[in-house]
N, C-alpha and C positions, 0 to 999 in steps of 0.2 A: 493186295495188288498195288504197285507203285503208281503215283500220278503220271499222267502222260507226259512225254518229252515235249519241250517247248519248241514250236516251229520258229523259223526265222521271220521276224516281222519286217516287212518291206516298206514301212511308212516312215515319214519324218516326225519324230517326237517333238512336241511343242510343250510350253509350260502348261501344266494341267490347270492350274487355277486361271491363268490368262485365257486359255482356250475356252474353258467353261463360261467365263464371264463374257467373252466376246461372242460366243456361240449364241447366247440369248440376249445380247445387247443390253446388259445391265451395267457394263463398265462405264463409269463417268456419267451415268444418269442421275439426275436429281429427283429423289423420290418425294412425291407430295404427300404430306401427312394429313390423315383424316381420322377423327375420333368417331369411328362407326363401330357399333356393337362391342367396343372394348369392355365396357362395364359388365355386359353379359358374359363375355368370354372369361374375364378374370374371375367372376363369381362361380362359373361353372367349373373352372380348373381347381378353384379352392375346394369345391364340394367333391370333386373327383379324387382328390388326394387326401392325405391325412389332415384332419381338421385343425391340428395344432400348427400347421405350416401355411405360409402364404407365398404368393408369387414374389420372388426376390427382385424383380425389376419391372417397374411400371412401363406401360407400352402404349403405342399407337399403332394403327393399321396403316401401312403404306398403300398407295393407290396411284396407278398411272392413268387412271381415267375410266377404265372399264369396271362397271359395277352393276349388279343386277338388283331388282327390287327385294329379292330374297335375302340380301345382305343385312337387311334390318330385322330379320327374324332372330329372336333370342336363342342363343345356343343351349343345347341340352347335353348332359354328360354322356349319354349313349352315342351322340353324334360328334364328339370331340376326339381329336387325335393330336398327338405330338408329331412333328415332321422335321426333317432336315432337308435343305434344298441345295441346288448346285451353286448358289451364291454364298455358300458356307454360313448359312443362317439356321438357327434352331428356333422353333416357335410352335404355336398352337394353331390348329386348323379346324374350322367349323365345316364338317362334311356336308351339311345341309345348305349352307350359303356360299361356301368357298372363301369366307373371310379368313385372313391370316394375321396372327398377332406375334411379332418377333419377341423372343425372350432372351435376354442377355446380350453381351457385347459382340456376338458373332463367334463362329467356330474357327479353330485353327485349320489351315489348309490340308492337314494330314487326315482329317476326319473324313471317312469315305462313304460307302454305300450301305444302306440298310439301317434300320432302327428297330430295336425290340425293348420290351420291358425287361429290366434286370431284377436282381434281388432287391427286395424292399421297394423303394420308390425310385431308384436309379434307372436310367435308360442306358442302353449299350449300342455302340456303333463299331463297325469294323473299319480301322484306318487303312488308307492307301499303303501305309508302310508296314502292314501286317500286325499292328498293335491293336489290342481291344481297348476301346475308349469308353469311359463312363461319362454320362451327361446328367447334371443335376437339373431336374425339370423345373425347379423353382427359380434358378438363377441363370441357367444356360452355361454354367461353368463346366469345363471338362477335366477329367483326370485320367491317368494311365492305370489300367487294370494290370496289363502285362503283355508280353509278346506271345502271339499265337503260334509262331513257328512258320507261318505262311510268309511268302516272299514280298519284297518291297517293289512298289510301282508308284512312288509318290513324287518323283521328279524325272525330268528328261534323262538324267544320268543313271537312274535306277535300272537294275536288271530286267525287270518286267517280264520274267519268265512265266511259264504256264502255272507255276505254283504260287503266283502272286495272289494276295488277298483280294476277294471279290465281293461276297455278299454274306449277310448274316440273317438268320431267321429263328424264330421260336415257335415250335409246334408241339402242342400237347404237353407243355411245361418243360420241354427239352430244347437245347440250343444247338444250332447247326451253323456251319459256314461253308462256303464254296471258294474254289480258286478259279483262275482263268481257264483251266481245263474243265471246269464244272465238275470236279471231284467233290464228293460230300464228306465233311468231317463233323464229328461231334465236338462240342465246345463246353468247357467248364467255365461258367460265368464268373467264378470266384478267382481263378488263377490265370485264365486265358489259355490254358493248355487245350490242345486239339488232338484228335486221333482220327486217322483216315478210316472212313467207313468203306468207301469204294467209288469207282467211277459211275456217274449217273447216266451217261450215254447222251446227255444233253449237249448240243454242239459247243465246242470250246470257243472262246473269244479268238478271233482270227487276226485282229489288230489291237493295238494298245488303245484303251479308251481315251478319247479326246486328243488323239494323235491326228496329224494332218496328212492327207494324201497329195500326190503331185498336182491333182486338179484343183486343190484348195479346199476340198470338202473335209469335214471333220467326222471322225468315227465315234459314234455314240452307241449305247446299248441300254436295254432295260432288263431288269431281273426282279425276282421276288421269290421268297420262300414263305409259304403261308399254309394255314390249316383251315379246313372246312368240313363240318360234319364228321369229324374224327379222322379225316384223311390228310395226308401230307401232299401238298401241291407245290409245284414250281412253275415259274414263268420265265421265258427268255426270248429276247429278240435283239438283232443288231442291224444298224444302218449307217449310211454316210449322209450327212447333211451339208449341202453347199450353202455357204453363207452369202455368197454374191447373188446366186440365182434363186435361192430358196428351194431348190430341188432336193429330192431325197432319193437314195438308192438303197433298197432293202437288200442286205447281204445275208441275213438269217431271219426268216419270217417268224412273227410272233406265234408262240405255241405254249399251251398249258400242259403240264405233265403231272402224273401222279407218281410219287417217289416212295420207294420201299425204304423206311428208315433203318432196316437191318442190314440191307446189302447196298443201299445207295442207288440201285437201279431205278431209272425213271421210264415210265411208259407214257407215250403221247396220248393225250385225252381229247383235246380240241384245239383247232387253230384260233388265234386271238389277234387283236390289233397289234401291229408291229410298232406302234407309237407309244406304248406305255413305258413310262420311266420308272414306275414302282407299282407294286400291287401288294395289298395286305388285308388282313381280316380285322374288322372292328365291330364289336357287338354282334358277332356271328354273321356278319355281312362282309362279302369280299368287295373291296373298293380298288379300282385301278385309276391311275393318274396319267392322262394323255399329255405327253411332253410337248406336243405341237399345237394342239387346240386349247389346252388348259382345262379341259373337261375333267370333272370327277365322275366316274362311272361305277355303277354296281354291276358286277360280273358274275355270271353262273359258271363256275369252274368246270362243270361237267359238260357244258356245251360251248362255252366261249361267248355266248350271247351277253350283250352289254347294253345298259340303259344309262344315258347321262342324267345326273341328278343335280349337278351344280357346275358352276364355272369358277375356277380359281381367281382370286384377287391377283392381278398382275405382279404384285410385290412378292408373292409366293414363288415366282419364277417357275422352276421346274423341280418337282419333288423327287428326292433321292432316298427317302426312307420314311416309314410311317409306323407308329405304334399307338395303341389305344390310350387315351388320357385317363380313363377310369381303370381301376385295378381289374386285372383279368381273372381273378378268382383265387381260391386257396393255393393253387400251385405256385403262384408268385411268392407267397409267404412261407412255403415249406419246401424250398428247393433242396434242402439237405435230405429230405425224405424221398424225393423223386429222382434226384440226380445220381445216375450210375455212370461215373465218368469212363472208366476203362475196365 
């Protein structure tokens, strides 16, 4: 079945990177540097990866002033994750304390949403332009894997049709991506080739992400493709946030779905917060990231119930993709055996 036809968007497109930075007030801010738990995080990352490699860029933790006592707790491999955020930064996150360690010089503005472990030690993200991007976890440097065939929505002049690249996920050793219509595709992590599986039935994006409405509000969304207890789940929500008033209008309420990886069909499972910017599984636990409060929450995907376990360091801004820092198991190192592309 072909992807859905794109509706006409009736909002004014603005610069994606400018809108993202303005939305969360990080543009022009001077970040205060603090050397908090960096030694522990660097040691943890070194242990979580191949012992012959080291972090390629020394780091400090940025802090705007909000810090909890738990920030001084030493990180452990099972509670570490790599993240990308809306300020185009890549780094490591301690899920127990919320401490954030930037890695590398920053990401190019075409790096989009979602983050997964790739073959070997590389990480993969789906670019706004439809390209599959590899990220070196030791240096933060990016490289092009290839074109997925999904559409481009990287600039205000881009077509931004309903086949535009949306999100990437890795479930049970296999790779998937979605488009703005929330159609599900299989993904070959070596070549970036995709194949349509089918429509999920999850609501499509009704506006261009980070576009501006006539009342000045900005359209934002949260999504996630993740596994739990052998099942394939998805999360989706969309809202408009007014920068002047601080108000929000929920346009698509948050919902967790169970997805059939053979047909792509998604079945609603439980309502969830509409404020999640990303949701992912780390060490068999599902974590969600509240884009408005900065909370890190543990979520039961079967019920939608959530418990806050940490508050993000403000320098982490808003999380746009999460992947475990520790190896996910044999499937990561034997993709040729489990990957059945088409």
